[in-house]
C-alpha positions as CSV (number, residue, x, y, z in Angstrom):
1,X,5.1,1.5,4.7
2,X,2.5,4.2,5.6
3,X,-0.4,3.1,7.8
4,X,-3.2,5.6,8.6
5,X,-5.9,4.8,11.1
6,X,-9.1,6.8,11.0
7,X,-9.8,8.8,14.1
8,X,-12.8,10.7,12.8
9,X,-16.0,10.7,14.8
10,X,-17.5,7.6,13.4
11,X,-14.4,5.5,13.7
12,X,-13.6,6.9,17.1
13,X,-17.0,5.6,18.3
14,X,-16.3,2.2,16.7
15,X,-13.1,1.8,18.6
16,X,-10.2,3.4,16.7
17,X,-8.3,3.8,19.9
18,X,-8.3,0.0,20.4
19,X,-7.1,-0.5,16.8
20,X,-4.3,2.1,17.3
21,X,-3.2,0.2,20.5
22,X,-3.2,-3.1,18.7
23,X,-1.4,-1.7,15.7
24,X,1.3,-0.1,17.9
25,X,1.8,-3.4,19.8
26,X,1.9,-5.4,16.5
27,X,4.5,-3.1,15.0
28,X,6.7,-3.5,18.1
29,X,6.1,-7.3,18.3
30,X,7.2,-7.9,14.7
31,X,10.2,-5.4,15.0
32,X,8.7,-3.1,12.4
33,X,9.6,0.2,14.1
34,X,11.3,2.3,11.4
35,X,9.7,0.3,8.6
36,X,6.2,1.4,9.4
37,X,5.0,5.0,9.6
38,X,1.9,4.9,11.8
39,X,-0.4,8.0,11.9
40,X,-4.0,9.0,12.5
41,X,-6.3,10.4,9.8
42,X,-9.7,12.1,9.9
43,X,-12.5,10.6,7.9
44,X,-11.4,8.9,4.7
45,X,-15.0,9.0,3.3
46,X,-15.7,5.3,3.3
47,X,-17.4,4.8,6.6
48,X,-18.7,1.3,7.3
49,X,-21.4,0.2,9.7
50,X,-18.9,-1.9,11.6
51,X,-15.3,-1.4,12.4
52,X,-12.6,1.1,11.7
53,X,-11.1,2.3,8.4
54,X,-7.4,1.8,7.9
55,X,-5.2,2.8,4.9
56,X,-2.0,0.8,4.1
57,X,0.1,2.6,1.5
58,X,-3.0,4.2,0.2
59,X,-5.1,1.0,0.0
60,X,-8.2,1.6,2.1
61,X,-9.7,-1.1,4.2
62,X,-12.9,-0.9,6.2
63,X,-14.5,-2.8,9.0
64,X,-11.3,-3.4,11.0
65,X,-12.2,-4.6,14.5
66,X,-10.4,-6.2,17.5
67,X,-11.8,-9.5,16.4
68,X,-10.3,-9.4,12.8
69,X,-7.3,-7.2,13.5
70,X,-4.7,-10.1,13.6
71,X,-5.9,-11.4,10.2
72,X,-5.9,-7.9,8.8
73,X,-2.4,-7.3,10.0
74,X,-1.1,-10.6,8.7
75,X,-2.7,-10.2,5.3
76,X,-2.2,-6.5,4.6
77,X,0.9,-5.5,6.6
78,X,3.2,-8.5,7.1
79,X,2.4,-10.0,3.7
80,X,3.3,-6.7,2.0
81,X,6.5,-6.2,3.9
82,X,7.6,-9.8,3.4
83,X,6.2,-9.9,-0.2
């Protein structure tokens, strides 16, 4: 599974560093090292007023924040891997 987190100017200002930390911790917590390829990406062209843009296997999601990260990870990463 390929996960890209936007680190462009807008997402950086909206907290992409926090989302990266949360994603790294979740990948380790669920023993997904080797199953998930985590990388940064510059602007994906779908900036949202709130939150960070994250792509999971090419499916782009906007508005990811520390508050909704757990739900996002469960719904779009764990569900796909366990699908």
